[in-house]
N, C-alpha and C positions, 0 to 999 in steps of 0.2 A: 578427554574432555568430559566434564560433568554434565549429566542429563538432568535438567531441572524438572520439578514435579508440576503436573497439571493441578490447578486449584481443586480442592476437594469438592467444592460446590459447583463445579463447572457443569453446564447442561450435558446430559448424556443421550437425549433423544430429540427428535425433530419438534415435537409439540412444546417441550420445555424451551428449546432454543427460540422458537417463534414467539413465545410469550416474552422472553427476555428481550428479543429484538424489538418487539412492539413497545415495551416499556422504555428502552433506551432511546428509541426514535423520538419519543415525546420530549427528550432533553436536547435535541439538536438546536443549535443556534445558527440561524441562516441570515441574520440581519447585520452582521459585522463584515467590514471589508477585508479584515485580516492584515497581516504584515505587508509593508510596501515591498514590491518585487525588487530584488537586487540589494536588499538591506538585511542585516542581521544574519541569523543562522537558519539553515534549512537542513532537514534530516531525511535522507532516503531510507525507506524500510522495504525489505523484500524477504522472501522465504524460498527454501528449496526442500524438496521431499526425497526420502528414500522409502519407497513403498514396501519393499520386502522386509525391512527392519522397523517399519512404522515410525520413522523419525521425521521431524521437521526442524530445520535450522533457520534461524532468523538473523538478519543483520540490520544494524542501524549505523549509518554513516553520516556524520555531521559535517557540513560544508559551510564555508563562508559564502553567503548568497551572491556576493559581487564577484569574487575572484575564483570561486569553486575550489579553493584550497581546503583539504581535509583538516578539520580541527580535531576530531576524535572519532573513534569507531568502536563498536562492540558487537558481540554475537551471543546467541543462546541456542541451545538445542533441547528439545523435549519430545516426548511421545506425541504422536498425532492425537489431538484431544477430542475429535468428533468425527463421525463417519462423513463420507462425501455426500452432500446434499446440495444441489444447485440453489444458489441464493443464500446459503448459510455457510459459505466457505470461511468467513471470519472466525467462526467457532473452532475451526481446525488450526488457525494460524495465530490468533491473538495471544495465547499463553506464551508462545516462544517470542513473539514480537515484544510483549511487555517485559519479558526477561532481558532482552537485548537493550531496550530503552532504560530499564532500571540500572543497567551496568554503566551507563554514561555518567560522567562526572559533572557535566554542565547542562545548561538549558538546551533542549533540542530545537527550539524555535518552531518553524513550520514543518509539519510532517508531510512528506511526499510519498504516497503509497503506490505501489505497482498494482493497481486495481481500481475499483469503483467507489464512488461516494453516492451521490444522489442518482447517478445513472445506473440504477439497480432496480429489478422488478418490484422490490418492496421499499425503494427509496432509502436504503440503509446498507450500503456495501461496506467493505473493510475500512475505507478511509473515514466514513461517518462513524462507524462503530469505534474505531481506535481514537478518533477525536473526542468522542463523548466520554469514553472511560478514562482518558488521560487529561481531558480538559484543554488540550492543545489545539491550535488551528491546524487544519489538515485538508489536503486535496487528494483526489484520485487521478492517476495518469495511467491509463490502460493501453496495451498494445493493440487490442482488438475490441470491437463493439460487443456488447452482451446481447441485449434483446431489442435495442432501439435502432431503427433505420434512420438514414439521414441523406440529404443530397450531397453530392460530391463537392468538397470545398475547392476553391480556386487552386491553381498549381503552385502558388508561391508561398514562401515562408510567411507565417502569420495569417494566412487565409483560414477561415473557419466555416463550419456549417452546423446548425443546431441539431441536437438530439432531442426529438420531441416525443413525449409519452402519449399514450392514447387519450389522456384527459387534456392534452394541449400544453402541458407544462414543459418548458425547456429544462431538461435535467442535466444537460452537459453540452459539450461541443466537440466535434471532430476538428482537430487543429493540425495544420500543416506546419511542422517545425523546421523543415528544410525544403528547398525548391524541389518539386516533383518526386517526393518520397511519400510513402503511405502515411496517412495522418495518425495521430494519437487521439485518444478519447479522454477528454478532461472533464472532471466534474467536481463540484464542491463536496468536501467532506464535512467540516464543522468550522464555524467561526471564520469563514472566508467567502468572498464573493466569487462568482464565476468569472468575472472580468479579471480579477486578481489571480485566480487559479490559472487562467490561460497565460497571463503575463509572466507569472512565475515559471511556468513550463517553458515558454519561449526563452526566457533569460537563462534557464538552466540547460537548454538544448542549443547552445550557441554554435556547436561544431557538428553534432551528430543528431540523428533522428530522436534518440532517447535522451532524456535529461541526465546530467551527470550524477544526480542522486541515485537514479535507478541503475545506471551502468555500474557504479561503484558498489552499491548494495548487492546487486545480483552477483558480482564476482566474489564478494566477501562471504555471502551466505553459502555459496557453492563450496568455497574453501573450507568453511566451518563444517559443512555436512561431510565432506570427504574426510576431515580429521576425525569426526565422530564415528563414521562408519569404520575407519581403520582400527579404532579402539574397541568397537562393539562387535563387529562382524566375526572375528575369530572365535569368540565365545558363544555367540548366538546362532551363527549360521555355519560355523566350521570352515569358513573361507575368508580371505581378505577382501579388499576392495574389488 
């Protein structure tokens, strides 16, 4: 599997990345409702890492929003583009994700990211970053909360509780996608309302806790990483997978 190049002008240090993040955050669009839940296309994006080989694999899986049928899918693998810095994880992942999105033949529609949008210490997580640089509507659906506490949502599917920042802003919601299972943490990325973000998540999580977009993208990026490791590892580490 070909390993794509990280852009030559990609930020290499924390201060540069923070400046880029600040500039991109000014381009966020937060006053659009976004696509109607259950209509059009939705694309799940996710990544998997191999720390020893410094690789990250990204997957993009396009589904019909109503039927959850896979329309197309793609992957990309690149070197990890940035050191691990909390709050700046998008800079590690986005080159690979953009590579996977670029390989799609059709319109991705709404991007559903396994991560955060506005529910981020700097109000600009992966879903927001990816939405701005692609121009696509996007939402973040995370498995665990980042820094925001919340009251426990009710026990039933569709119950929510707000994620409130120190300044009082509601930056996301804890959303129960199935009765009596752990909630997910939904936030706006770009060009989508929080109400629609939660409705999309519920519609995509009709059978399981996780939305189908995340489930399928997670599986695909892991497979892509395994394929890349099998081709790279014998020459770089002297051993197989």
